[in-house]
N, C-alpha and C positions, 0 to 999 in steps of 0.2 A: 166458423161457417159450416153448416151441415154438409156431410159428405153424401152427395147424391149424384151419381154419374149420369142420370137421366135428365138432369136439369142443365140448361145452358147457363153460362156465367151471368148474362143479363137477368135471367129469371131468378138466379140465386140472390143477386143483389137486391131484387125487389122483395124477397121473402124475409129479410132481416128485420124490418121495421117492427112488425107486430111482436115477434119473438123477443127482440131487444128491449122494447119498452115494457113488455110484460115482466121480463126479468128485473128491470129497474124498479117497477112498482112493487114486486115481491121483496126485493132486497131493501127498499126504502121502508116498507112496513116492518121487516125484520129488525133493521137497525133502530127504528123508532121504538118497537116493543122492548128490545133488549135494554136500551138506555132509559126508557120511561119506567120500566119495572124496577130498574136499579135505583133510580131516584125516588120512586114511589115507596120502596121498602126503606130506604135511608130516612126519608122524612116521616114515615110511620114510626120508626124507632126513635127518631129525634123528638117526636111528640111526647115521649115518656120522660123527657128532661134528664138525659144522662149527663154524667160529669164530663169535663174536658178530656180526661184520659180515656173514658169510655167512647167518646166521639172519635178520637184518633184510632182506637181499636176497631171501631165500626167501619171506618173508611178502609183500614187495612184488610179486614176480613172480607168485606164485600168486593173490594178490588181483586183479591186473590180468588174468591169464589167465581168471579166473572172470568178470570184468566185460566183457572185450573182445567176446565173441560177442553180447552184448546190444546193443552199439553197431553191430556189423556186420550182424546178422540180425533185429533186432526189427522193422524196417519190413517186411522180407520176411514175417515171421511175421504181421504185421497184414494184409498182402495176402492171404495164404492163409486167414486167419480170416474175411475178408469174401468172398473168391472161392468158397470151398468150405464145406461143412458143418464147423462147429467140432468136431463129434464125429469126423469123418473125419480132420481135421488132428491131433486128439489121439491117435487110434490110430496114425497114421503116425509121429508123434514118438516114441511108445512103442516102435514097431518099430525106429526109428533108435537109441533108447537101448539096446535089447537087443543090437544089433549093436556098439555102442560098448563094451558090457561084455565082449563076446568079444575085442575089441581090448585091453581092460584086462587080461584074463587073460594074453594074449600079452606085453603090456608088462611086467607084474609078474614073469612067468617069466624074461624077459630081464634084469631088474634094471637097466634103463636109465632114468636120471632124465629124459632128454629125452622118451622115450616116455611116461613117467608124466605129464609136463607136458601132452602131447598128449591124454591121457585126461581131464584136467581141462577142457581146451578143448572136447573133443567133448561131454562131459556138460553143460557150460554152453551149448553150441550148441543142444542138444536143449531146454534150459529156455527159451532165447530164442525158439525157434519155438513152444513150448508156451504161453508166457505170455499172448499176446493171446487165444488160444482159451480158455484156462482162465478168465480173468477175463470174457471175453465170453460164456461159457456161463452164468454165474450169472444175469444178467437174462433169459436165454432159458429157463432151467430153472425158476426160482423165480417165484412170484407177486410183484408189486411190493411187497406189504406185508411180505414175508420177505427182501427184498434186504439190508437192514442186518444182520439176523440171520445170513443166509448169509455175508456178508462177515466177521462176527465169528467164525463157525465156521471159515471158510477161514484167517483169520489165526491163530487159536488152533492149529489143526492144523499149519499151516506152521511156526510157531515151536516147537511140540513136536517136529516132525520135525527141525528144525535142531538142537535140543538133543540128540535121540537120535543124530543123525549126528556131532555134536561129541564125544559120549561113546563111541559104538561104533567110530567110525573109528580113534582111537588104540588102543582095546582090541584091535581086529583086527590092527593093525600090530604090536603087542607079542606077541599070541598066535601069530601065524603068521609070525614073523620067520624068514626063509629059505624060507618056503613061501607067498610073497605071492600066488601064483595062486589059493590057496584063498579069500583075501579077495576077489579078483575074481570068483570063482565065487559067493560069497554075494551080492555086489552084483548079479550077473547074475540070480540067483534072485529077488531083489527086483524087478528090472525086469520079469521075467515076470509077477509078481503085479500090477504096475501095468498091464501090457498087458492082462491078463485083466480087471481092474477097468474099464478104459476101454471095453470092449465093453458094459458095463451102462449107459453114459450114454445118455440119451434121444436119439433121432434128431431132428435139427433141420435145417431147410433152409438153404442158403447165403443170406447176406444180400444179396450183390450179384454174381450169377453173371457179369455182363457186365464186371466190373472188369478192367482191363488192368494188367499189371505194369510198374512204372517202374524202369528200370535206374539212372537218375540219382537216387541216394538224397537228395542235397541238394535237388533239385527237389521230391521227395516230402515232405521235411521242411518246405519252404516252403509247400507245399499244406496240410499239417496245421496249421501256424501260422495260416494264413488261415482254416482251417475252425473252429478253436476260439476265435479272437480275439473274434468278436462276442458270445460267451457268457462274460460276466465270471466267473460262478461256476465254469464249467468250466475256464477257463484258470488261475484261482486254485487250483482243486483240483489241477491238474497241477503247478503250481509247488509246492504244499504236499507233494505226493507226492515230488517231486524232493528237496525239503529233508529229508523224513523219511528217505529212503534215504541221502542224503549224511550226515546226522547219525548214522544207525545204523552206517554204515561207518567213520566217524571214531571213534565211541566204541568200536567193536570193536578198532581198533588201540590206542586209548588204554588200554582196560581191561586188555589183555594185559600191557602194560608197567607200568601203574599197580600192578597186583597184584604184579608181580615186583620192581619197584624201590622203590615207596613202602611197600607193606604187607609186603614180603619173604615172599611166599607161594610155595609150590611149585606145580608145574603143575596138580596135582589141585585144590587150593583156588582157584587162579587161574581154573580152569574154572567153579567155582561162581559167580564174578562174572558171567561171560558167561551162564550159565544163569539167574541172577536177572533179568538184563535181558530175556532172551528170554521167560521165563515171565511176567514182568510185562506185556510187550507182548501175549502170547497171552491172558492172563486179562483184561486191559484191553479187548482187542478183543472178546472174548466178552461182557463186561459192557456195552460200548457197543452191541453188536447187540441185546441184550435191552432195554436202557433206551431204545432208539430207538422202541419202541412201534409197530412196524409201518410206520415211515416213515424217510426219510433225515433224521436230526436233525443239521443242520450247526451248530446251536448248541453241540454238543459240541466243535467244533474249537477255539474260543478257550479253552474250559475245559481241554482237553488241552494246548494250547500254554502256558498259564499254569502248569499243573502241571509240565510239563517244565522251565520256567524255574526254578521254586522248588526242585525236587529237584536239578537240576544245580548250582544255586548252593550248596545245602547240601553237596554232595559236594566242592566246591572248597575247603572249609575244611580247615585242617591239623589233624592229631592225631586223625583218625577211626579207630575200630577196624574190624577186618574185618567184624564183625557189623553195625555201623552202615552201612558202605559197601554191604554186601549188601542191607540193607533199603531204603536210598535208591535203589539201582539198580533194585530191584524196583518201587518206587513210580514212578521215572522211566519205566520201561517201561510200567507201568499207564497213566500219563498219555499216553504215546505211542500206546497202543491206542485211547484216546478220540479222539486226534487223527487217526489214519489211517483208521478204519473209515468215517466219513461221507465222507471224501475219496475212498476207493475206490468207495463206492457212487455218488457223484456222477459219477465218471469212467465208470462202467459204465452209468449210467442216462441221462445227459443227451444223449449223441450220438445222432444218427439211426441207425436199425437198419443201414443200408447203409454207415455209416462207423464203427460201433462198434469193430470189430477194429483198424482203422488208428489210431483215436484212442488206444486202449489201448496199441497198439504204440508210438506216439509218446510216451506217458507212460512206458512201460518204457525206451525209449531215453534219455529225459532223466534217469530215475532212476539209470541206470548211468553217465551222464555225471557225476552227482553222486557216485557211488561212486568213480570214478577221480579226480575232483577231491579227494575226501576223502583218498585215498591220497597224492596229490601235496602237499596242504596239510600232512598229518601229517609227511611226510618233510622238507619245506622248513622247517616251523616248529621241528622238533626238531633237525635237523642243521645248519641255517644260522642260525636266529634263536635257538636254544637256549631255546625256550619250555618251561616246566615242565609236567609232566603234569597236575597239579591245575589249571593255568590253562586247560586245554582245557575243563574243566567250567564254569569261569567264563564263557568265551566262548560256550559252548553256551547258558547261561542268557541272556546278552545277546542272542544271535542269535534265540533263541526269543521273547524278549520283544519285540524289534524287529519280528519277523515278525507277532506278534499285533497290535501297534499298527497296522501297515500294513494288515493284513486288515480290522481294525475300521474303519479310515479308508475303505477301498474298499467294504466291505459292513457298514455300521453296524448293519443290521438283525440281523446274526448275534449281536451283543451282546444285543439285545432278546430274540432267540430263546433265548439262553442263560439269561437271567433268567426267561423264561417256562417253560423246561424245568425249572429248579430249583423254581419255584413249583408247577408241576403234578406234580412228583414228591415234594413235601414237604407243602405245605399243602392241595393239592387232589388229587383223583383224577378223571381223565376217562375216561368210557366212550364211545368214538367209534363210531358206527354210520353206515354208508353212505359210508365214505371211498372205496370202489371206484367210486362214481359220479362222482368228480372225475377228469376226463381227465388222462392222463399228459402230454399235449402239446396245443398249440393253445389258442385263447382259450376262456374260460369266464366265465360271469356268475353270481355268488352274490348272492342277494337275501334276506337274513335277514328274518324277520317279527317281530322282537323289537326293543325300543327301548333296550336297555341297551348302554352302551359296552363292557361285558365281552364282547359278541359278537365284536368284532374280536380281542380278546386270545385268546379261546378258539379262534377259527378259526386264528390264527397258530400256536398251540401244537398244533393237530390236523392240519395239512396241511403237507407239506414243500415245496410249491410257493410261490414268492413271490406275495403278493397285493397288488394296488394298490387303495386304498380311495377312494371318492368320499365326501366329508363336507360337510355343510352348513357354510358359512363361519363362521357364528356359533359353532358347536361347535369348529371348527378353531382359532379365535383364542383359545380359553380358555387361560390361562397354564399350566395343568397338562397340557393336551392337546397344545399346539403343538410342544414339543420332540420328543415321541415321534412325532407326526404327520409331522414333517420327516424323522426317521430312516426312517420307513416309506414316504416318498414319497407321502403322501396328497395327493389332488387336491381342493382346496377349491372348492366351487361355491355359487352363490347364484341366486335366482330371476330376477335381472336380468342374469345373465352367462351366456355360453356357450350350450350346447344346452338348458339347463334352462328350461322355460317353465311358469309357473304351478305350480312345485313338482313337475312330472312330467318324466321323462327317458325317451325312447323307447329301446328296446333296440338298434335299428339305429344310432341316434346314439351310444350308448355304445360299441358295437363300433368305430365310426369314430373315436371319441375315443382309444381304446386303440391301434388300429392306426396312427394317425398320430403317436403319441407317440414319445419316444426309446427306449422300452423294446422288448426283443425280442418276437417274435410269441408266445412262450410265456407272456408276462406275463398274469396274471389280473386281472380288475377286479371290484370289489365295491361295490355302492351301499349306503352306510350309511343306516340308517333315521332317523337324527337330522337330519331335513330340515325345512324350514319347511312348514307346511300349505299346500295349494293356495290360491291367492288366490281370493276369492269375488267 
C-alpha cells in the first residue's frame, strides 16, 4: 500500500485497484514473453534436426541461461527496488525489455543460434531486475487483508502466462519458419503492451533512498542471511520458496521425458502434462488466496506439502494411463498452490519496509540456485546413476514429506493452525470484525472479556500473527489443555509467581515480560481470562 499520510484509509483502499491490475497485466506479459521466447528458440533449433544428445544439451543450456541472470542480478534488482520507487524500476525494466525485443528481431533475422541464446539471457535479465519490484509492490498496493488474495491472483496469472507462452512459442516457430523476425516483432508488440500497462501502477515512494549499492555480492548475501535469521517464520518461508522452485524445475525436466519415454506421447500431448501441472498450481494458488479469508494463512503450508507428497507418490506407480497422470499432475500442482501462496505472502509481509526489496531479491536468488541445482541433479541422476523417471516422483514425495515433518518440528503451531483452518472452514463459520485494529508489527496486548477457552482457538484462527498466551497455571496443567498449550508456547502464571500479584497483572509488567522473553519483538501477548480470582 502506498505510504501517503494525506490519504484516509478508505481512500487508500479505493486506490489499489487500478495499480494492482496494471501490475498484474505487466507481469502477465513479462511471464508470457519469457516463456514464449524460450520455447520459440528451442523449437527454432529443433527445426535443424539435432541428435538426441544435442536435444538434451539444448534443454540443459537454455534452462541454465534462463536461470543464470537471477543469480547474477537478483541482488542488484533488490537494491533498486529499495533505493528507488518500485514503480519506476518496473517501468525501466519494461523499457529494457522492449530494447531486448529489438535485438531479438535482429538475432532471428540472422538465424544465429548464439544470438538466439543471447535473447534468452537478456529476457531473463529483465525478469531478474523486475522480480523484487513486482513482489515488493504487492504489499504496497494492496491492503493487508487482500495480500494473500493478491498473491493468489499473481500466481494464477503467472502460470496462465507460462502455459500461453509454452503453447504460442512453438506455434510461432512453426508458423514463421524462415521468417523468424516476425515472431520477434510479435514479442516486441507484447513488450510495448507491458510497458503501457506499467504506467498504470500507482506511484509509491522509495523505501530506502539512502541505501548504497554493494559491489561485493557475497557480502550482501551474508547481510541478507543475518537480516532474516532472527525471524524463524521468514527464513523458513524463504527455504520453502527455494524448495518449491527447485521441485518445479526438476519436475519440468522429468515430465518432458516421462511423457516421451514412459507414456510414449508425441510433443503435443506431452505439452498437456506440463499444462496440467501449471494450471493446477495457478488454480490452487487462487483457491488458497480466497480461502485465506483476508489474512496470511500459513496453516495451508503443511496441507499443501502433504498433498504434494501424496500425489507425487501416486504418480510414481507403474502402469498409469495418460489421463491418470494428467489428473494427478493437476492435483499435485493444486497442492503446490496451497503451499506457495502463504509462503510468498510471508516473504512480502514480514520484512521491514526499507529491506523488503532486498529480502525478496535474496529469496529470488536462492530460488534460482534451486533451479540450477535441479538441472544438475536431473542430469547427474539420469546419466550417471541411471535413476528411472518414475523414481523422481517417489523421491519428490519423500522430500516433501520430510520437509513437512521438519517444518512442523520447528513451527508446531502451524499444524494447530491447519486443524483450526479445517474446522473453521467446515464445522464453523467466522465473521471477523475489527481485524484492522491489530497492528501489523510491534507488540500488542489482547484482553478478551469472555471466560471460554474457545476464545484462544477463535483468535488463533482469526489472526495471522503468532499469539503468546498467559494462562492460569491450574488451567494450564489440565491433561487435555497442556499438550496444545506447549505447542503454542503458553506462559503459565500463578498468583504466587512472577509479576502476578493478587490475581492482577499490570500492563507495563506484561510488556516487560514479553520484551525480555526469547521471542522476537513482533510477538503478541494475550492474558487469558481463566485466572484465579483476586485474593480477598
